[in-house]
C-alpha positions as CSV (number, residue, x, y, z in Angstrom):
1,X,-79.3,-129.7,-94.3
2,X,-77.7,-126.9,-92.2
3,X,-74.9,-126.5,-94.7
4,X,-77.3,-126.3,-97.6
5,X,-79.3,-123.7,-95.7
6,X,-76.3,-121.5,-94.9
7,X,-75.1,-121.6,-98.5
8,X,-78.5,-120.3,-99.5
9,X,-78.3,-117.6,-96.8
10,X,-75.1,-116.4,-98.4
11,X,-76.6,-115.9,-101.8
12,X,-77.8,-112.6,-103.1
13,X,-76.2,-109.2,-102.7
14,X,-75.3,-106.4,-105.0
15,X,-73.8,-108.6,-107.7
16,X,-77.1,-110.5,-108.0
17,X,-79.0,-107.3,-108.1
18,X,-76.8,-106.1,-110.9
19,X,-77.6,-109.2,-112.9
20,X,-81.3,-108.7,-112.6
21,X,-81.0,-104.9,-113.0
22,X,-82.0,-103.6,-109.6
23,X,-78.7,-102.6,-108.2
24,X,-79.0,-98.9,-108.9
25,X,-81.5,-98.4,-106.1
26,X,-79.3,-100.2,-103.5
27,X,-76.2,-98.3,-104.7
28,X,-78.1,-95.0,-104.5
29,X,-78.6,-95.5,-100.7
30,X,-76.4,-93.3,-98.4
31,X,-74.3,-96.3,-97.2
32,X,-71.1,-97.8,-98.4
33,X,-70.8,-101.2,-100.1
34,X,-68.8,-102.4,-97.1
35,X,-71.6,-101.5,-94.8
36,X,-74.1,-103.3,-96.9
37,X,-71.9,-106.4,-96.8
38,X,-71.3,-106.2,-93.1
39,X,-75.0,-106.0,-92.4
40,X,-75.7,-108.9,-94.7
41,X,-73.0,-111.0,-93.1
42,X,-74.1,-110.1,-89.6
43,X,-77.7,-111.0,-90.3
44,X,-76.7,-114.2,-92.1
45,X,-74.5,-115.2,-89.2
46,X,-77.2,-114.7,-86.7
47,X,-79.6,-116.7,-88.9
48,X,-77.1,-119.5,-89.3
49,X,-76.6,-119.7,-85.5
50,X,-80.4,-119.9,-85.0
51,X,-80.6,-122.6,-87.6
52,X,-78.0,-124.5,-85.7
53,X,-79.3,-124.0,-82.2
54,X,-83.0,-124.6,-83.0
55,X,-82.9,-128.3,-83.9
56,X,-80.5,-129.2,-81.1
57,X,-82.8,-127.5,-78.6
58,X,-85.7,-129.5,-80.0
59,X,-83.7,-132.7,-79.8
60,X,-82.7,-131.9,-76.2
61,X,-86.2,-131.1,-75.2
62,X,-87.8,-134.2,-76.9
63,X,-85.1,-136.5,-75.4
64,X,-85.6,-135.1,-72.0
65,X,-89.4,-135.5,-72.2
66,X,-88.9,-139.1,-73.4
67,X,-86.9,-139.8,-70.3
68,X,-83.6,-140.3,-72.2
69,X,-81.9,-136.9,-71.8
70,X,-78.9,-136.0,-73.9
71,X,-76.2,-134.3,-71.9
72,X,-76.2,-130.6,-72.3
73,X,-72.5,-130.5,-73.0
74,X,-73.0,-132.9,-75.9
75,X,-75.6,-130.6,-77.4
76,X,-73.5,-127.5,-76.9
77,X,-70.5,-129.3,-78.4
78,X,-72.4,-130.3,-81.5
79,X,-73.7,-126.7,-81.9
80,X,-70.2,-125.4,-81.5
81,X,-68.8,-127.8,-84.1
82,X,-71.7,-126.9,-86.5
83,X,-71.4,-123.2,-86.2
84,X,-67.7,-122.8,-85.5
85,X,-66.7,-125.2,-88.3
86,X,-69.5,-124.6,-90.7
87,X,-69.5,-120.8,-91.0
88,X,-66.8,-121.3,-93.6
89,X,-69.6,-122.6,-95.9
90,X,-71.5,-119.3,-95.3
91,X,-68.4,-117.2,-96.0
92,X,-67.7,-119.2,-99.2
93,X,-71.2,-118.6,-100.4
94,X,-70.8,-114.8,-99.7
95,X,-67.6,-114.9,-101.7
96,X,-69.1,-116.8,-104.6
97,X,-72.1,-114.5,-104.7
98,X,-69.6,-111.5,-104.8
99,X,-67.8,-113.0,-107.7
100,X,-70.5,-114.8,-109.8
101,X,-73.5,-113.0,-111.2
102,X,-76.8,-114.8,-111.9
103,X,-79.7,-116.0,-109.8
104,X,-79.0,-119.7,-110.4
105,X,-75.3,-119.6,-111.3
106,X,-73.9,-118.5,-108.0
107,X,-75.8,-121.2,-105.9
108,X,-74.8,-123.9,-108.4
109,X,-71.2,-122.9,-108.1
110,X,-71.4,-122.7,-104.3
111,X,-73.1,-126.1,-104.0
112,X,-70.5,-127.5,-106.5
113,X,-67.7,-126.2,-104.3
114,X,-69.2,-127.7,-101.2
115,X,-69.4,-131.1,-102.8
116,X,-66.0,-130.8,-104.5
117,X,-64.4,-129.7,-101.2
118,X,-65.9,-132.7,-99.3
119,X,-64.7,-135.2,-101.9
120,X,-61.2,-133.7,-102.5
121,X,-60.5,-133.1,-98.8
122,X,-61.8,-136.6,-97.9
123,X,-59.6,-138.2,-100.5
124,X,-56.3,-136.4,-100.0
125,X,-56.5,-134.0,-97.0
126,X,-58.8,-135.9,-94.6
127,X,-57.5,-134.2,-91.5
128,X,-58.5,-130.8,-92.9
129,X,-62.0,-131.9,-94.1
130,X,-64.4,-129.3,-92.8
131,X,-67.4,-131.6,-93.5
132,X,-66.0,-134.1,-91.1
133,X,-65.3,-131.3,-88.6
134,X,-68.9,-130.1,-88.7
135,X,-70.4,-133.5,-88.3
136,X,-68.2,-134.3,-85.3
137,X,-66.4,-137.2,-87.0
138,X,-63.0,-136.0,-85.6
139,X,-64.4,-135.8,-82.0
140,X,-66.6,-138.9,-81.7
141,X,-65.7,-141.7,-79.3
142,X,-66.3,-144.9,-81.4
143,X,-67.1,-146.9,-78.2
144,X,-69.8,-144.7,-76.8
145,X,-70.7,-142.6,-79.8
146,X,-70.6,-139.5,-77.7
147,X,-68.4,-136.5,-78.5
148,X,-65.1,-136.6,-76.6
149,X,-64.5,-133.7,-74.2
150,X,-61.6,-132.6,-76.3
151,X,-63.0,-130.7,-79.2
152,X,-60.7,-130.0,-82.2
153,X,-60.1,-126.3,-81.4
154,X,-57.4,-126.0,-84.0
155,X,-59.8,-127.1,-86.7
156,X,-62.6,-124.8,-85.5
157,X,-60.1,-121.9,-85.3
158,X,-58.8,-122.6,-88.8
159,X,-62.3,-122.8,-90.1
160,X,-63.2,-119.5,-88.6
161,X,-60.0,-117.9,-89.9
162,X,-60.7,-119.2,-93.4
163,X,-64.3,-117.7,-93.1
164,X,-62.9,-114.3,-92.0
165,X,-60.4,-114.3,-94.9
166,X,-63.1,-115.2,-97.4
167,X,-65.3,-112.4,-96.1
168,X,-62.4,-109.9,-96.3
169,X,-61.9,-111.1,-99.9
170,X,-65.6,-110.5,-100.6
171,X,-65.3,-107.0,-99.2
172,X,-62.3,-106.3,-101.5
173,X,-64.0,-107.7,-104.5
174,X,-67.2,-105.6,-103.9
175,X,-65.2,-102.4,-103.3
176,X,-63.3,-102.8,-106.6
177,X,-66.2,-104.0,-108.7
178,X,-67.8,-101.6,-111.2
179,X,-71.5,-101.5,-111.0
């Protein structure tokens, strides 16, 4: 659900406004397109983090109240995997919404890419599958079903690097696009 939510957070922007005919007001503001994108990305990233932390805090609180507490390091590891690995989905949604116009076309393309990526990477490039990284599949101890203390830092770093590269590509696309 978190991945679906962050993809929806990444939708919108100037290209969508151009498609519905309201971009002239936004482009008339005394700010650059890059500044608009940076604010949109910063706000979306904060919202994605809140969407990741909130449910895990609730799970931690309910399990503690029930007398079966989850270890805090397990909760923080899951949040780190979700946000660190999953921001690539948010960045991909920003890139798609910078390239594809239309209120329904951009989300359809973005969700299609999420599903296609999960299937293709699971079939041929399993060790690079972001979906498995986000869900903790690479880090889970099959005996205890707890996350191992050794998180896949290389995968998290690669995911964050891919997210940054997609956001830079989005900035370049928006700077060069004619509105």
